[in-house]
C-alpha positions as CSV (number, residue, x, y, z in Angstrom):
1,M,124.1,103.6,94.3
2,S,124.6,100.9,96.9
3,S,127.4,98.5,97.0
4,P,126.8,94.8,96.4
5,F,128.1,94.3,99.9
6,A,125.5,96.5,101.4
7,P,123.2,95.0,104.0
8,R,120.5,92.8,102.6
9,N,117.6,95.1,103.7
10,Q,119.2,98.0,101.9
11,R,119.5,96.0,98.7
12,A,115.9,94.8,99.0
13,T,114.8,98.5,99.4
14,L,116.7,99.4,96.2
15,Y,115.1,96.6,94.2
16,A,111.7,97.5,95.5
17,K,112.2,101.1,94.4
18,V,113.4,100.1,90.9
19,G,110.3,97.8,90.7
20,L,108.0,100.7,91.7
21,E,109.6,103.1,89.2
22,T,109.2,100.5,86.4
23,D,105.5,100.0,87.3
24,V,104.9,103.8,87.3
25,Q,106.6,104.2,83.9
26,A,104.6,101.4,82.3
27,A,101.3,102.2,84.0
28,S,98.2,103.7,82.2
29,P,96.8,106.9,83.6
30,H,94.0,104.8,85.2
31,R,96.6,102.6,86.9
32,L,98.6,105.6,88.2
33,V,95.5,106.9,90.0
34,A,94.9,103.4,91.5
35,M,98.5,103.4,92.6
36,L,98.0,106.7,94.3
37,F,95.0,105.3,96.2
38,D,97.0,102.3,97.2
39,G,99.8,104.5,98.5
40,A,97.5,106.7,100.5
41,F,95.8,103.7,102.1
42,D,99.1,102.0,102.8
43,A,100.4,105.2,104.5
44,M,97.2,105.5,106.6
45,A,97.6,101.9,107.7
46,Q,101.2,102.5,108.6
47,A,100.2,105.6,110.6
48,V,97.6,103.6,112.6
49,Q,100.2,100.9,113.4
50,A,102.7,103.6,114.4
51,I,100.2,105.3,116.7
52,Q,99.4,102.0,118.4
53,A,103.2,101.3,118.8
54,G,103.8,104.8,120.1
55,N,106.2,105.6,117.2
56,V,105.7,109.3,116.6
57,E,108.4,109.6,113.9
58,V,106.9,106.9,111.7
59,K,103.4,108.2,112.3
60,G,104.4,111.7,111.2
61,R,106.1,110.4,108.0
62,A,103.2,108.1,107.1
63,L,100.6,110.8,107.5
64,S,102.7,113.4,105.7
65,R,103.0,110.9,102.8
66,A,99.3,110.3,102.8
67,V,98.5,114.0,102.7
68,R,101.0,114.6,99.9
69,I,99.6,111.8,97.8
70,L,96.1,113.1,98.3
71,D,96.9,116.8,97.7
72,E,99.7,116.7,95.1
73,G,98.6,113.5,93.4
74,L,94.9,113.0,93.5
75,R,93.6,116.5,94.2
76,A,96.1,118.3,91.9
77,G,95.3,115.9,89.0
78,L,91.6,116.7,88.9
79,D,90.2,118.4,85.8
80,L,87.7,120.8,87.4
81,S,86.2,121.7,84.1
82,A,85.0,118.1,83.9
83,G,82.0,118.9,86.1
84,Q,80.6,118.6,89.6
85,L,82.1,115.3,90.4
86,A,85.6,116.7,90.0
87,V,84.7,119.6,92.3
88,D,83.2,117.3,94.9
89,L,86.3,115.1,94.8
90,R,88.5,118.2,95.3
91,E,86.5,119.1,98.4
92,L,86.6,115.5,99.7
93,Y,90.4,115.3,99.2
94,G,90.8,118.7,100.9
95,Y,88.7,117.6,103.9
96,V,90.6,114.3,104.2
97,C,93.9,116.2,104.1
98,M,92.7,118.4,106.9
99,R,91.6,115.4,109.0
100,L,94.8,113.6,108.5
101,T,96.7,116.7,109.6
102,Q,94.6,116.8,112.7
103,A,95.2,113.0,113.2
104,N,98.9,113.7,113.1
105,L,98.7,116.4,115.7
106,R,96.6,114.4,118.0
107,S,97.7,110.8,117.2
108,D,94.0,110.2,116.5
109,V,93.3,106.7,115.1
110,A,89.6,107.5,114.8
111,A,90.3,110.4,112.4
112,I,92.5,108.2,110.2
113,E,89.8,105.5,110.2
114,E,87.2,108.2,109.2
115,C,89.4,109.1,106.2
116,Q,89.7,105.5,105.2
117,R,85.9,105.1,105.3
118,L,85.4,108.3,103.3
119,L,87.9,107.3,100.6
120,T,87.0,103.6,100.3
121,P,83.9,104.1,98.1
122,V,85.9,106.4,95.7
123,R,88.8,103.9,95.6
124,E,86.4,101.0,95.0
125,A,84.5,102.9,92.2
126,W,87.8,103.7,90.6
127,N,88.9,100.1,90.7
128,A,85.5,99.0,89.4
129,I,86.0,100.9,86.1
130,A,89.4,99.4,85.6
131,Q,88.3,97.0,82.9
132,T,86.2,99.4,80.9
133,P,87.6,100.3,77.4
134,A,88.2,103.9,78.4
135,A,90.3,102.9,81.4
136,L,92.3,100.3,79.3
137,G,92.9,102.9,76.6
138,T,91.9,100.4,73.9
139,D,90.8,101.2,70.3
140,A,87.2,100.5,71.3
141,A,87.4,103.5,73.7
142,R,88.9,105.7,71.1
143,A,86.1,104.8,68.7
144,A,83.4,105.5,71.2
């Protein structure tokens, strides 16, 4: 744990981490997936900025984080017995992970932008169902 005399930016980072952990613990399953999408898009945006700034280390960390979110979070969480949509999403996430890895090797902003374009409709669709009873986990959804 950090000292109260630690530099201000270090304390701010710790507070942000605690806030994120609190959000994750209180989030519905639907919100957790939305948070994964947010994290992946944030990481891709950071990678684009790092490439433009010539910061190889930040680019590598950001793209590795995006790949891990997609592979270990979104892709691993799919229930393939749910049908063709889950299978298609698994393939899409696999393709995006491959393209992000290539983008990392080549510092390829266009590849990252392609991945953002491919994932945007999925993210928007996920966010659009956020207010449905099933996503909210309400009694109406359990009754349906």
